[in-house]
N, C-alpha and C positions, 0 to 999 in steps of 0.2 A: 489285493487291496492296496499294497504299497505302490504298485505301478500306476494305479488310478490317482493317487495323491501326487505322485511325481509328474504325471501328465498335467494335472491341474496347475501345479506350480509352474511348469513350462509354459502353459497357456497364459498364465498371469504375467510371467516375465516377458513373454513375447508381445503381449498387448498392454504392457505397463503404461505406455504413453496414452493409449486410448482410455484406459480406466482412470489413471491419475489426473489426466487433463481436466475433465469436468469437475473433479473434486477440488483441485487446486485453483482453477480459474473461476468456478461458479459457487460450489457448495460452501467452501470455507469463507470466501469473501461475502457471500450472502449472510451467513451466520454472523460474521464479524461486523457487517454493516448494521444489522439489527441491534447487536449489542452496543455499537457506537451511538445509535439513535437514542438508546435508553440511558446513556450516561450524560452527565453534564459537561464533559470535556469536549472542547471543539477540536482538539488535536486529532483525536481518532476520527471525527467526522471528516476532517480535511484529508486524512490518509485514505479513507475509503471512497470519498468522492473523487479524489485524484485517481485512485485505482480504476474506478468505473469509467472515468473519462478515457484513460489510456486503454482499457479493455475494449471500449467502443471503437477507438481509433484503430487498434490492432485488428478487430473484427472487420472493420471497413476495408482496411488494407488487404486483409486475407480474402475477402469476398471480391474485391476489385482485381486482384492478381491471382485468382484461383488457378487459372490455367498454367501460369508460370510456376506457382508454388507446388503444384502436383508433380513437377519434375524434380523437386528436391526431396530425396528419400528421407532425409533427417529433419525435415521441417517440423514434424510433430514433437520431436525431442527438443529442438531449438525453441519452439513455442513454450513447451513445458518448463524449460530452464528459465526463459525470459519471464514467464508468468510467476514462477517461484520467486525470482528476484524482485518482481513488482509487489508481490503479496506479502512476503515475510517482512514484518516491520523492522527487524534487525538490520536489514540491508538498506532500507529507505529508497528502494529503486523507483517506486512510483513518484516520490517527491523529487528525486534527482531528475528523472526524465521530464516531469512536468515543468520544473523550474528552468531547465536548460534548453528544452526543445519546444514544448507546447506553448508555454506562457509567452515567450517572445513573439510567436507567430500570431496568437489570438489576442493578447492584451496590448502589445505594442506593435501593431502592424505598421509597416512603412507606408506613409501616405503617398498616394499617386495623384499628381496634378492632372485632372481630367480636362482642363481647359487648354492646356498646351502640351501636345505630345509631339516631340521632335520626329521628323521623318528620318528614315535610315539613310545613311550617306552611301551614295553609289560611287563608282570609280571616277566619273567625270564631273561630279558636282561637289561643291563645298558643303559641310555639314549644316543642317538646319538648326539654327539657334534662335535666341530671342530677338536679336537684331534683324535676322533674316525674316522672322515672323512679322516684326514691325514694318519692315520694308514691304513685305507682301500685303499687309493690311492697308498701308498707304496707297499702294498701287491699285488695290481693288476698290477702296472706299474714298480715297482722296485725302489730302493733308488736313482739310477742315475737320473731318470725322475723327482723325487721330488727335487733333488739338482738343476736341471736345472730350475725348476720353481722358486725356492728360489733365484737363481742367477739372473734370469731375473727381479724378483721383486726388488731385491737389486739395480741392475743397473738402473731400472726405478726410484727408489726413489732417488738415487744419482744424476741422470740427472735432475730431477725435482728440487732438492735442489740447484744444481749448476746454473740452469737456473734462479731460483729466486734470487740467489746471484748476478749474472751478471746484472739482471734487477734492483736490488737495487743500485748497484754501477754505472751503466752506463745509466740507463733509459730503458723504455720499447722497444724502437726501435733499441736497440743494436744488431748488427749482429755478430755472432761468426765467 
């Protein structure tokens, strides 16, 4: 009878990551999320929403790099430790990762100018910059087309300046 219990403990310890992983990453967060929904506090809502966002990202990364991850024998333990750090409110791991890594990417993405993308510089050519692009446009469309663009930009800038001046003097609802 004693050896059966000893074998059971050995199996539990050998498969601890397999057994604890779903409890730590799914069962407890599910329970805590339901409890957070039922309270009036928004702090716990934010904690668990943040956790689920990070859990989703971790799952996507894990699915994307599954072939590479299977070569890491300690991946399941690393994931368990990471998940514990994210889940346990004492550590505030989910809030830390979200504020420092996820939020800057999704909330404040760097804008990309789709209208002008400089070409890569090769060894024999000067870099492609705004002046080069203007010269190229003039060569393709002529100086008159370039003058029209500059004229429209100037009119737009003057109109905007006049509009702001009228709003400053007469208020936002002023009709011209």
